[in-house]
N, C-alpha and C positions, 0 to 999 in steps of 0.2 A: 637470562630468563628473567623478565621479572615476576615476583610472587605475589600474591594478594589472596587476605583470608577468606575463603570459599563460603557462600552462604550455606547456613543446614539445611536449605531448602534442596540443593544441589546434590544428587546420589542416592534420593530417595526412588522408590517406585511409586511412580505417579498415578492416579486413576483418574476417571472422569466425573465430572460435575454433574449431578443429574438429581433435581427436585431438591437442589440444598443438601446431598449427600456426596461424600466421595465414594466411588466404587469400581471395581477391578472392571476391564473390558467382559463381557458376558464369554467369550470365550475362553478367557482366562488368559490370551496372547499378550504379548509387549512388544514394543520396540525399542530398540537401543537407540540412546541420544548420545552423538558424537561432538566433541568439542573440536569444529575444524581448524581451531588454531594449531593442535597437536594430535589428533587422532585419537585420543583419550575418551572414555565412557564417562558420562556425565549422570549414570542412571539409566532408567527405563520410563518409559510412557505407554500408556496402555492402547492396544491395537483395536479401537472400537469397530463395530460394524453394523449392520443394519438392525440388529437386536438394541444395540446401545442406543442408536440415533431414535429409533422408535421410544425408547422409554423417554429420552430425553424431549422428544417433540410432545409426548402426552403430558409429562411435566410442565412444559411450558404454556400446553393448553388450558391446564387444570390453573395454572397460576392466572394466565391472562382473563380467565372466567370467572376467578375466586376474588379474593380481597383485594390482590393488586388493581383491578377494574373499579376500585371505589377510593383509590387515593387521589385527591386534587393535585390542580398543578402546584399548589403551594408546597405541600409533602413531596411531591416528587423533586420539586425545585431543590427543597433541604436536603433531600437524599443526596441527590448530584454533589451538592457542595459539601456534604460528610464524604462523598468517595474521594472528591479533589482533596480533600484534606490527608486522609489516609493515604493517598495514591503518593503524595507529596511528602510526606512525612516517611516513607519507607522507598522513596526514589533511587536512593544511591542502590540499595541492594537489586531493585528490578533492573538497574543498568548495568550491574554487574552481571546479572543472571542472562541478560539480551547480550552482552560481550562475550560470553562463554557459550553460550549454545549456538548463535549464529556468526560470531567471530569480528563484528563492527566493533572500531575501535572503541575504547571506554570515554574516550573523548568527545565521541558523536553520541552514544548513547546517554551520557549523563547531560550532555547540551539539549536532549529532548525535553527536559523537565520543564522550562518555561512555555514550551509548545503543548504540552500536556495540561499543562494549569489554563492555557487558553482554550484549547478543545472542550474541557471540561466546563468551565465558565461558560462558554458560549451555549452546549447544551443546557446547562440550567436556565439560560434565560430564554431557552424556546419552550417551555414547559407548557405555555398559554398556547401555543399553535394550535391544539385539539378544540378550537371553539366553535361559536355559534354566532351566525350574524343575520340578522333581518333585513330579508333584501326586498325592493318594490316589484311587483308582478304586474302584469297586464291582463289578468283575469278578470272577467266580468262576474260581479258579486263582490262580497266582502272577505276575500281570503288573507292570511297572513302566511308568507313564506318564510320558511327559517332555513339556513344553510348550515349544517354542521361540518366539522371534520373528525373524524372517528379513525382511533387505531386499525390497523390493518390484520394485526392478530399475531401470529407467531412467522418470527423472522428467520431464516436461516442463514449463518453469513459463513464463507468460507474464504479465509483468507492465506496468503503465500508465506513463504520462511523470510523475505528480505526485510522485513520490520515489523513485526506482530505487536511490538510495542506502541507502536503508532496505530497499525491496521485495525487492531480489536475496537477502538475507540470509535470508528466509522460504524461498527454494529453497535456495541454496546451503548455510546452516547446518545442516539436518537431513539433508541429502544426505550430507554429509562426515561427521557423528555415526552415521549409521546405516549407512554403506558402500554407499549408493545411487549411482546416477550422474545427472549431470544434462544436459539442453539448455534454455538458458533464450532466450527470445524477447522482448528488452525492446521496450519504443514505440518506433516509427520517431522520433517527436518528441523523444526524450531517452534516449538510447542510451549518451552519452560515459562517464558514470561508471561504469555497469557494464562497458565494456571496458576501461579503465583498472584496475579493481577486478582484473578476469580476468588481465591483465598480471602483476598484484601476487600473484594466486594463484600462477601458476606459479613467480615469484620464490621465494614462500613454499615450493615443493616439493611442489605439489597434483600427481599424477600425470595424464600426458597422458591425456584421454579422459575424466577424473571431471568435470570440468567443460567446457561446451563453451556457445559463444554465437553465435546467429543473429540478425544484426539484418534487418529488413525490415519490409512491410507486413502488417498482420494479415490481409488477403486472401490473402496467398501464403503467407510464413513461418507466420504464425501459424494458418492454415486448414491446412496439411500437418503441422504437430506435434500439433495435435489429433485429425487423422484417421490417423497414422502406427500402425499395427501393431507397430510394436517399442516404443512407448512403452507404458508398464506405468500410469502415473499422471499425472495434468494437474494444476496448481496453478494457477488463474486469478483473476486479480483486474482488475474492469473492470466493462464496463456489463451489464444483464440481457439485452438482447439479443445481445451476443456470447457470454455464457455458454449461453443456451439453444441458440446455434449449435454448440457445444463438447459440449454434452449429447448433442446429435444424434450428431454426429462421432465420440463415443467408443463408439457401439453396435459398431463394426466389432470391438472386442477387448473391451468392457466395462471400458475405464479405470477406474480409481480416480478421483474428481474429489473436487477442493477448491474453494470458489466463493467469494471476498470480491466482494461486488457493491454495489450503490449506496445510498444512504440518503438518507433525509427526516428527519432527526434532530430530535426535540423536545427543547427546552431549556424545563423551567418555573421560572418565578420566584412563588414564594409571597409573600405580602404580609408575610410577617416576616422575609423575606430582609434581609442587610446588601447594601444597594444599592452602597456602596462596592467591594464584591467583585464581586456579581453583574453590574452593568453593564459593567466592562470583561471579566468572565469570559465571560460570555454573548456580547457581542460578538466576542471573539477566537475564541469556539469558532466563529464564522462565517467571521471573515476569516483567521484565519491560512493560511498557504500561499496567498494569493488567494482563500480560499473552495474550493481545488484540493484536498478533503480528503473522504474518502469518510464521514466519521463528523460532520462538519459539523453542528452545531446549528442550523440554518437556519429552521426554526419556534420562535420565543420565545413561548412562551405565559406571559402577565403576569397574575396576580389584580388585577381591577378596581380596588380601593381604592389599588392604587400604580401602575396604567397609566400615566397622564398624566405623572408624574414620570420614571418609568422609560423611556418613550418621549423625553421634552426632554433626560434625562441620555444617553441612549445616541446620540441625534442630535450633542450636543456632544462625546461620545467620539469620534464616528465622524470628524468633521471635523478632529479632531486627529492622526488617523492618517496618518504619514508612508508616502506611495506614492513609489517611484521605484527607480533603478537597484540592483539587489540589491547593488554591488560599494561603494554607499556605506554607510558603518558607520551611517547615520541612519535607515536608510531600514527600514521595518516591513513594508511588502507588495510586494513585487515587482510583474512584469509578469504575464499569463495565457501560457500556453503558446505561443499559437500565434493567428495573425489569425481562423484559423476558430473558435477557442474564444472569442475578443476577440466575434464577430459573434453567437456563441451567446448569451454572455452580455447583449449589447446587445438583441437581440431579447426576451428576459427582462425586461430593465429597463422596455423599452417596453410590453409586456404588464402588468406591475405597475403601470406609470403610469397604466393605462387602470383598474385594478381597485382600487388602493388609492392611500394619500396618501404621496407621497414626502419623506420626513423629510430624508434626507440622502443626498449623493453623486450618482450616477445618470449622470456623465459619463467622457468618455475623455479621457485627459490628452493635452495637446498642449504646444507650445512646443519644448524641448530632446528633449521623451518621444514626440513625434508619431510617431517612426519604430518606436516599440515597441508593445506590446500591453498599455497601460496601462488599468485602469478602476477609478476611485473605489469605496471602499468604500461600500455602499448600504445603506440602511434604510427598508422601506417599514411604515407602519402603518395601524390602520383597517381592518385587514384580518380575513379569516374564512379556515376552516379548508378549505372548497372552492375556492377561488382556484388559479388555475394554479400562480402563484408559491407557494403552499404547500402544492402537491400534486406538482409535477416537478421533478427533482433539475436545479439550474441549473449547479452546480459552477463557481462563483465567487462573489466577497465580496458576497453579496447576503442580508440577514437581513428577515424577516416577522415582524412584532410581532402576536398575536393575543390578545384579552383573554380572561378566563374568569372563573367567580363561583367554583365550588366544587372542593374536589379532585375529588371524582367526574367533574366535566365535564372537569378540566384531564387526568386518566387516559384518559378516553372520545377527547378530541381526541388527545393522545398517540398513540394506539393506531389513528388512524383515517387510515392509511397503508398501502400495500404492503409498505412496508419495515421491516424491522425489525434494523437494525444498531447502534445506538446510541440515547442520549438521556442528560439531565442534568436535574437540578433545584439550585434553591436555595432553603434553608430553616434556620431556627434550631431546630426542631423534631425533636426524634431520631425521634419517633413517625410525624412525615409523612416524614422521610426513609426509613426503613424501608419505610412502607407503600408510597409511591409507588414507590420504585425496584422493588421486587418487583413490581408491576402493569403497569410499563412493558414493553413486548412486544419485547424488544432483547437482543442477545447482551453489552454493555456500558453499564452506567449509573454515571455520574458525580453525586455529590453535593458541592454547594460548590466545585466544580472542573470543568475540560472538557479532554478530549484526552490525558491521562496515560496513559502505558502501560509495564507493566512487562514485558518479554520473557518472564520466568519464568511469570507468569500467561496472558497472551494475551487474545487476543480472537477475536470471531468474530461472526456475524450469524445471523438465523432470517427467517422468510417469503422475500419476495424478495430480501433481501440477502445469502441464500448460505447455505452449510453447511461446516463443517468447521472447525477451531479453528488459528489461527496463534500460536505461543509456547506454553509449557509443554509438558509431559509428552504431552499428547493431540496435539499437532503431530507431536512425533518418533515416535509409534505409528503414524500415520497413515502413515507412510515405512516400516511395517512391516508384516508379514503373520503370523498364528498358526500354526503347524505342530504337529501332535499325532503323538508315533510312541508306539506299544504295543510291549514288549517280553516277549513271554512267557519267564518264567525257570524254567518247570516243566521 
């Protein structure tokens, strides 16, 4: 087993960040933090609840209405660039904390450094979005019409455990850019990197109360944040069921909502595809982050003339993927986040074994890894689109290969799902690429690649995969509201 020097941050009793101060939960209760690689303790986080959320929202409101509201776009831009420099200077520590806390290989978490640089520089470029424009009008007389973009106020963010080091910037970035303030509730299974980033934000000079973090269970802290009348906007990433609860809770003060939800994304491999690229590309489109990715292309549709060859090659590729402790540089896939998630994935593998042909994987790792939450990357073939493993989101490294004959059939099968988050296709034909990418009902479609993302372009979903856009100017503008001012100059 690989040993790496543990950051001093690990092992501490972590509190909530409220109004610039680190405080324990009002109840005094804590949550044990477990390393998914070995089941050992990494310390504790605060088990925040409604009282903590209320204090954080009040702090965020006070900051929003206080000195933060006087900061110019240039001052906010300089602040985000300071944040950029401080975060990158400490990124090796952040990557290690993320690996210990949620299991992703260190090769993956350290690789997020350039993306983090891009996303922070993008939001720094957007600080002038809350501007004003003089627009012509058709009113009689002499009127001047001004159109402003104003920050919505206090934003509540609820992010999942599968990539908090990425997810937190979709909340903090636009808040800092637009002059909003934020209360973030990270997942109880993976909060440590969020807490350490928040310490670094203080070090970079983010004013007290602009950024607040309350850790805790969704049923306590998450629900309280969704219901709070002092929150003007909720940005949520997670399950459809939780999203529906948040929608109902938002009715109290008609909060603005942004939802990035689940997916059962199609990845279509046409007969003319370059299989040297399509096989590993489609496989890792499922297996990346141990399958714990909303956009994972878990339904792989393969045109019948190459179906058998593709199945043989993806099976061979899958058995070559290195699963192990994320601290090992050779590891490609780490553990699942928790024993609960491991049992969920194992249940689906059991269901799949009764529905289709198990081509590769399917087992839990033993030996040195027996105390961790490891499952082998898994491939099923001989499947059809109505099977449970082809319809329900597993959120683990489980691929289902389904044959098809024509382009039209592939499009029909791809869209035969309640989700619409992402999709992909592999072809050497430009016409096929254009036609199919347009026909797939999804917010993002990749052609001859899978999973790449530019924060300046952004992404989002349709159907039951939610609404709202992350990244790009659309994301920034969703933190603003339009305001018209009519001046009678006569």
